[in-house]
Residue frames relative to the residue before (quaternion, step in Angstrom):
aa qw qx qy qz dx dy dz
X 1.0000 0.0000 0.0000 0.0000 0.00 0.00 0.00
X 0.1652 -0.7965 0.5745 0.0907 3.59 -0.93 0.84
X 0.1501 -0.7540 0.6367 0.0594 3.51 -1.25 0.70
X 0.3801 -0.7137 0.5396 0.2346 3.60 -0.93 0.87
X 0.4753 -0.7088 0.4498 0.2635 3.59 -0.73 1.09
X 0.6599 0.5229 -0.3111 0.4408 3.61 1.12 -0.57
X 0.6197 0.5630 -0.3434 0.4255 3.58 1.20 -0.40
X 0.1461 -0.7519 0.6379 0.0796 3.54 -1.04 0.85
X 0.8123 0.1951 -0.1560 0.5271 3.55 -0.88 0.86
X 0.1915 0.7910 -0.5496 0.1886 3.56 1.04 0.79
X 0.2459 -0.7576 0.5891 0.1364 3.54 -0.95 0.91
X 0.1156 -0.7826 0.6105 0.0374 3.56 -0.73 1.09
X 0.1001 -0.7810 0.6157 0.0312 3.56 -0.61 1.16
X 0.0978 0.8008 -0.5826 0.0983 3.57 -0.93 0.86
X 0.3437 -0.7151 0.5724 0.2069 3.54 -1.33 0.34
X 0.3259 -0.7107 0.5896 0.2027 3.56 -0.92 0.93
X 0.0767 -0.8279 0.5555 -0.0101 3.55 -0.67 1.16
X 0.4828 -0.6152 0.5438 0.3045 3.50 -1.30 0.55
X 0.6995 -0.4623 0.3225 0.4392 3.63 -1.22 0.21
X 0.6846 0.4646 -0.2986 0.4757 3.62 1.13 -0.52
X 0.5426 -0.6695 0.3446 0.3724 3.60 1.36 0.34
X 0.4985 0.5945 -0.4682 0.4229 3.62 1.18 0.39
X 0.6012 -0.5864 0.4062 0.3601 3.56 -1.17 0.58
X 0.3809 -0.6881 0.5734 0.2294 3.54 -1.13 0.76
X 0.3824 -0.7135 0.5357 0.2401 3.61 -0.78 0.97
X 0.1877 -0.8291 0.5240 0.0530 3.57 -0.50 1.24
X 0.2749 0.7803 -0.5199 0.2129 3.61 1.20 0.33
X 0.8439 0.1062 -0.1242 0.5111 3.57 -0.70 1.15
X 0.5803 0.5972 -0.3636 0.4176 3.60 1.29 0.03
X 0.2436 -0.6994 0.6338 0.2232 3.51 -1.41 0.09
X 0.1784 -0.7695 0.6069 0.0877 3.56 -1.15 0.69
X 0.0500 -0.7991 0.5986 -0.0229 3.56 -0.88 1.02
X 0.3208 -0.7122 0.5914 0.2005 3.57 -1.03 0.87
X 0.1112 -0.7994 0.5899 0.0232 3.57 -0.79 1.08
X 0.1089 0.7536 -0.6434 0.0790 3.53 -1.12 0.78
X 0.5042 -0.6560 0.4661 0.3133 3.56 -1.08 0.61
X 0.6407 0.5704 -0.3031 0.4152 3.58 1.28 -0.29
X 0.8081 0.1034 -0.0379 0.5786 3.59 0.99 -0.74
X 0.6786 -0.4983 0.3495 0.4110 3.56 -1.27 0.31
X 0.6212 -0.5365 0.4163 0.3912 3.56 -1.18 0.59
X 0.1703 -0.7934 0.5810 0.0627 3.57 -1.01 0.89
X 0.3714 -0.7151 0.5495 0.2207 3.55 -0.81 1.01
X 0.2586 -0.7471 0.5965 0.1388 3.55 -1.05 0.84
X 0.4055 -0.6812 0.5505 0.2619 3.56 -1.14 0.65
X 0.3270 -0.7154 0.5768 0.2204 3.56 -0.99 0.79
X 0.2889 -0.7809 0.5386 0.1289 3.55 -0.70 1.17
X 0.7717 -0.0591 0.0851 0.6275 3.58 0.87 -1.02
X 0.3308 -0.7994 0.4670 0.1828 3.56 -0.10 1.31
X 0.6839 0.4991 -0.2997 0.4398 3.59 0.81 -0.95
X 0.7117 0.4271 -0.2416 0.5026 3.59 1.12 -0.69
X 0.4681 -0.7166 0.4132 0.3109 3.60 1.29 -0.03
X 0.4911 0.6865 -0.4261 0.3254 3.61 1.17 0.33
X 0.1002 -0.7902 0.6045 -0.0103 3.51 -1.09 0.94
X 0.1913 -0.7566 0.6143 0.1168 3.53 -1.35 0.25
X 0.0718 -0.7584 0.6471 0.0302 3.50 -1.15 0.80
X 0.1530 -0.7690 0.6137 0.0928 3.59 -0.85 0.95
X 0.2597 -0.7928 0.5379 0.1213 3.56 -0.68 1.13
X 0.2461 -0.7145 0.6237 0.1999 3.52 -1.38 0.19
X 0.6911 -0.5297 0.3046 0.3861 3.57 -1.15 0.64
X 0.6439 0.5530 -0.3361 0.4081 3.58 0.94 -0.81
X 0.6584 0.5318 -0.3135 0.4306 3.58 1.11 -0.56
X 0.8292 0.1199 -0.0105 0.5459 3.57 0.86 -0.94
X 0.3273 0.8010 -0.4482 0.2245 3.60 1.01 0.76
X 0.6498 0.5286 -0.3202 0.4425 3.60 1.22 -0.16
X 0.3436 -0.7513 0.5292 0.1934 3.57 -0.39 1.25
X 0.7734 0.3260 -0.2637 0.4755 3.55 -0.98 0.88
X 0.5520 0.6138 -0.3967 0.4016 3.58 1.25 -0.21
X 0.1356 -0.7559 0.6351 0.0833 3.54 -1.20 0.66
X 0.1444 -0.7988 0.5826 0.0412 3.54 -0.83 1.05
X 0.2863 -0.7290 0.5981 0.1698 3.56 -0.69 1.09
X 0.0247 0.8293 -0.5499 0.0963 3.56 -0.60 1.16
X 0.0271 -0.7608 0.6449 0.0675 3.52 -1.38 0.12
X 0.4239 -0.6838 0.5321 0.2637 3.53 -1.29 0.33
X 0.1925 -0.7257 0.6474 0.1311 3.53 -1.18 0.69
X 0.0818 -0.7843 0.6145 0.0233 3.58 -0.75 1.06
X 0.1236 -0.7636 0.6323 0.0422 3.54 -0.76 1.13
X 0.2596 -0.8084 0.5150 0.1178 3.56 -0.31 1.30
X 0.6922 -0.5045 0.3361 0.3916 3.55 -1.28 0.49
X 0.7114 0.4682 -0.2617 0.4541 3.62 0.99 -0.77
X 0.6487 -0.5395 0.3107 0.4378 3.58 1.27 0.04
X 0.5220 0.6235 -0.4260 0.3965 3.60 1.24 -0.22
X 0.1335 -0.7706 0.6199 0.0636 3.55 -1.13 0.72
X 0.0702 0.7846 -0.6157 0.0196 3.57 -0.97 0.80
X 0.3078 -0.7375 0.5783 0.1642 3.53 -1.29 0.49
X 0.4731 -0.6565 0.5100 0.2916 3.53 -1.12 0.71
X 0.6076 -0.4644 0.4622 0.4489 3.51 -1.34 -0.01
X 0.5780 -0.5774 0.4385 0.3745 3.58 -1.18 0.44
X 0.0068 -0.7649 0.6441 0.0070 3.54 -1.20 0.64
X 0.4230 -0.7127 0.5063 0.2382 3.58 -1.22 0.42
X 0.1823 -0.7033 0.6751 0.1281 3.50 -1.20 0.77
X 0.0959 -0.8166 0.5692 0.0070 3.59 -0.55 1.17
X 0.2528 -0.7677 0.5737 0.1327 3.57 -0.82 1.04
X 0.1520 -0.7961 0.5831 0.0563 3.56 -0.74 1.10
X 0.5700 -0.6136 0.4348 0.3310 3.57 -1.21 0.55
């Protein structure tokens, strides 16, 4: 996923998927973006049944062109189960 360093308040929309590529039902869940570089960021759930989420960034988080952030999602399900996504990269472009 790429982010433009000049953009402030970039909205990243994404779908949380199961290993079989179907959407994960996020009803009653919370989703958090984790990275070793910046503080954990809560994601807004847009459509729980469809597994869609949104993250709005601020300039201080992704303002350095050329930076790559290894990240993953933490999903805390309604029943108390917690799982993490595979790692993915957020790349900041000039």
